[in-house]
N, C-alpha and C positions, 0 to 999 in steps of 0.2 A: 507770441500774441495771436489770438484767433481773429483778429480784426486789424486792419491797417488802412492808411490812406495815402494816396499821391495826389499832388496838385498841378494842374495845368491851366494856366490862363485865368486865375481866379477860382476854378472849380475843383473841389476835392472830391475825389472818388474813393469812398469807404468800401472796402471789401471784407465781408464775413467769410471766414475760412476755417470751419470746423467740419472736416469730412467724416462720413460721406454725405450728410445731409444738413450740415451747419446747424445742428441742434443747439438750443440755447442752454447749455450747461452753465453752471455757476460762473465759471471762468469766462466763458464767452459773453455772458451778460455783463460781467465786470469790464471786460475788454472793450465792448462796444461803447459802454458809458464813458470809460476812460478815453477812448479814441475820439469820441464825439466831443468831449470837453476840449481836447487837444486842438481839434479841428476849428472849433467855434473861436478858441482863443489865438488861432494862427492868423496874423495879419495878412497874410497872402490869400487867405480863403474868403471868398464872398458868398459862395453857394456850395452845398454839400449833396452829394448823391450817395445813397447807401444801396449796395447791391450784394448778392451772394455769389460765391465761387462754385462753379459746377452746375448741377441740374436743379439745385434748390436755392431759394431765397433764404428762407429759414423754414425747415419742415416741422418745427414745433419745439416744445421743451425736451430736455433730456430725461426720458422716461425712467432711467435707471436712478436718477436722483429723487424724482417724485416717489419712486418705490421705497426710498429709504426714509421718507417722512414718518416719523413715529409719534410726534406730539403735535398738539394744537399750535405751540409756539414755533416749532420747526416750520409749519405751513405758513404762519404769519411772516416769518423771517424770509421766506422764499418769495412772498408777494412784495415785501418791501423792497427787495433787491430788483425785481422786475419793474416796480413802480419808479423806482430811481432812474432806471435805464429809459423808460418810455417817457417820463417827465422831462428828463434831461434833453431828449430829442424834441418834444414838443415845445418846450420852453426856450429853446435856442433863439437867439435874435438874429440868426442867419437861417435863410430858407433851407429846409432839408427835403429832398426829393427821394422817394422810394422807387428804385428800378427793379421791378419784380420779375425775376428771370425764370422762375420755375415754381416749385412747391412753396406756398406761403401759408402755412397752417399754424393754428394755435398761437403760441407765443410769436411766431413769425408774423402773422396777420396783426397781433397786437402791436408789434413793432412798427409795421408798416402804417397802421393807423394813426401812430404817434407822429409820423412824418406829415410835413405840411401839404405835400402833393404826392400822388402815386400814379406811376406809368407802368403798365404790365405788358409782358410778352404775351402773345395770343396762345402760347403753350402753358401759361400759368394756371395754377389750381390754388383757389383760396378757400378758407373756411375755418371755423372754430369748432373742432371735433371733440373737444374736452368732455362733453357730456356722455360720449360713447365710453369713456373710461370711469364714469361715475363721479366726475368733478365737474367744475365750471371753469371758465377762463379766470386766470388770477393775476394777469398783468394789465388790468383795466379794460378788458375786452367787453365786459358786460356794460361799461360806461361809454366808451368811445363809439362802439358799433352803433347802438340805437341813436346816437347824436349824429351820426354820419348818414345813416340810411333810413332812419326813422324807427319807432318802437316796435310796429308790427313785424316789419322785415328783420329788424334786428333780432327780435324774439325767435322768428322762424329759423334764421341761421343758427342761432345759439341752441335752441331747443331740438333741432333735428341733427346737428352736428354735421351737416352735409358739406361735400365739397362742391365748389362753384367754379364754373369756367370763368375766364377773364371777361368774356362778353357778358355773362350774367352778372358778374360783379360790377361791370360798368353800367349796366342797365339799372342796377340798384343804386347807383350814385356812390359806389365805393371807390371807383377809379377815375382819374382824369382823362386817362386815354389808354387804348389798347393798340399795340403796334406789332408788326411781324416780328418774330423772335430775333431775327438776324439784325433788325433795326433798332432794337431796344436801347443799347447804350448810346447810339447815335442820336436818338430822339431825346433821350434824358439829358445828354450833354448839350444839345441845341437849346432846350428849354433853360437849363442852368445858365448858359452863356448869355441868353437874352436878359435874364434876371440880373446876372453879374454885371452887365453893361449899364445898369441903372444906378443912380446915385445911392451910396450906402445909407446916407441919412434918411432918404425917402423910403427905401426898402425897409429899414428898421421901424420907422414911423408907421408905415402901412401894416406890418406885421403885428406891431403893438396895438394899433387901433382895432384890427379885426380879432385878435386873441383876447384881449381884455374886454373889448366891447361885447363879445358873445357871452362872457361871464355873467354879465349884469343886464340891466334893462336897456332898452333901445335909447332912452334919453341919456342914461349914463354913458353908453357907448358913443353918442354924439358929443358928450363933454369931452371924452378922451380924444375923439378925432379932432375936435376944435383945438384943444391944446397942441396936439401933434402938428396940425396944420399951421398953427401960429408960429411955432418954433421953426418950421421949415420955411415959412414965407419970409423970414428975415434973415436966412442963411445965405452964405456965398453960392451955395449950389443952386438955389432958387434963382437968384440973379443971373447966374450963368445959364441956366435952363431957359429963362425967358429970352435973354439976349441971343442965344443960339437959335432959338425958335424964330425970332424976328429976322435973324441974318441968314436963316435957311442953312444952318450948318449943324454938325453933330456936336452936342455939348460936351465939354471936358469937366466932368465932375471931380471935385477934389475932396469930397466928404467933409466939407466945412460950412 
């Protein structure tokens, strides 16, 4: 497997391992998809962190496989495999954090953008360089990037194919946080554990409200939020949360 995960205190750390640069070969893409589904289904996992082994998060697609594309249908099939991976990540009902440890280019950035949050090492380089090869992003990069950073900045990044520092990516709104390289996993795990300590029902409801709410109108989003709020308000966890607050103690959520 070119991807695996280990669990500690509710946090799963998924590591992409396809040396030397963790290129997204067809096998690696399928392994990431499979392991993501496994981690999401694992009852011991509350939050997932995805990172890369070595000096790259993911340096891009496997160019040798792109070189072998001979027909229109070959290319369509390649994008479908990539969409399945990125959609599996984005549609997870458990929060997924990208811990970007190095080169995060092409398909690597498309993978990271599918994650719900992104923390990067100050040594990371990010970008969508596909246009320099005479192609465009094919794992939803042209769709997710403008939605995250805005149309103008998204087009700039896609049309120039440039590499951006972590600081530049943060300033564009692409990253939640930039940290010292040596502190990357510590910071990612700290964030993951803060979220893992919250009630699972509330985390799922918040993610659903934000994700589905952004797909439609503001009013439709409010309807989704209202329904989720109502379900939570009559839950045992809500009663425990209120009682714990009044008693000035830490709540003991049971996800019920």
